[in-house]
N, C-alpha and C positions, 0 to 999 in steps of 0.2 A: 362674774361667774368664771370658776377655774376648772379648767379638766387635765387631767392626765391619760394619757394611752400608752397600754402597756402592748407591743408588739411580740407575738409568738410564731413561730414556726411548725409544722408537725405532716411528715409524709404519710399519704394512703392514696390509695387506687381508688379509681372510680370508670366509670362509662355513662353516657348518654344516650340512649337509644337513639334519638331523633337528630343529634350531632355529631356526635363522636360514638358509636356503638362497641368499637372495641377498649377493652379494660385499658387505660393506662396510669400513670403516678405521677404524682407532683409533688412539692413542695409545697401546701396550703402557709397562705399566710394570712394570722388571724387579727385584727388591731382591736382590743376591748378599750373603749373610751369610758371612764366616769367624770361626773360633774358635781360641782358643789359651791353653794352662795359662800361658804366659810370654810376656813380649813381647820383641820383637827390639830392639837397639841403634836409636834411641835413647828407647826406650819406646814403640814401637808394634807393632801385629799384622802389617800390612805400610804399606808405602808407597801411600797412594793415587794418586800419579801413575803406581805401575807395574800398581796395579789398574784403575785406569780403560780403559786401553788394551787389555788383556786380555779385558775383559768386553765392549766393544763391537766388537772383532772378531768375537764368536760373534753378536750381534745383527744380526737379519736385515732394517734398515734398508729403508726402502720398497718391500718384495716382496710379493708374493701368497703369502701362506703357505700355501695350499693348492697352490700348484706349487713352493713351495721345499721341503718336508715331505713324507715319504711315509706320514703320520701324518694324522691329525684335528687342526688346528691352534687345540687349545683350550689354557686358561690350564694347566692340569694338564699335559697331556703336552709343551708348552714349556719349562716348569721344570723336567720331568725331563730333557729332550732339554740345555738349558744348564748344568744341572748336569754331565750326561755328558760335553760338550763344555770343561767347564771345570775339572774335578775333574784331570785329568793335570797342568795348570799350575799348580795352585791346591792343594797339599796340605792345607791348612787350612779349604776350603770344606766349610763345614755345612748348608748351606739356599740354594735361590735360589726365589723366590716372582715369580709372573709373575698380572699382573691388566689386565682392559680399564678398569678404574676403581678409585680407590682404596679402596672403599668393600668391594672383594671380590677379594682375593687368595689366589692357590693356590699353596701354598708345598710344595715335595720337599726333603724330609730324611730320606735314610734311613737315618741312624744316631740320630734321635732318637724312633721308635715302636716 
């Protein structure tokens, strides 16, 4: 199986009532992974220049995540939300990871567990 991963970043604020109730900003990291058993011509899983805008269109650049979403804006919830938004456009989508830091990413991969 082949996998390709696109890493994007976006700036947004959030707060978490029980963990860190004051609003604060992050440069969020999002990793979108596509998987395929075979390659499309000319030997790729998907064209980067088609994938990048699809991913950027679902990212909430510059927003307050508490106001933008009806759920607690954690990495776990954001990973599932972005996966659900992208899957109809990206049938080869296998997982989405979201984190506030490179050292700690939360991954949603419904077919992997």
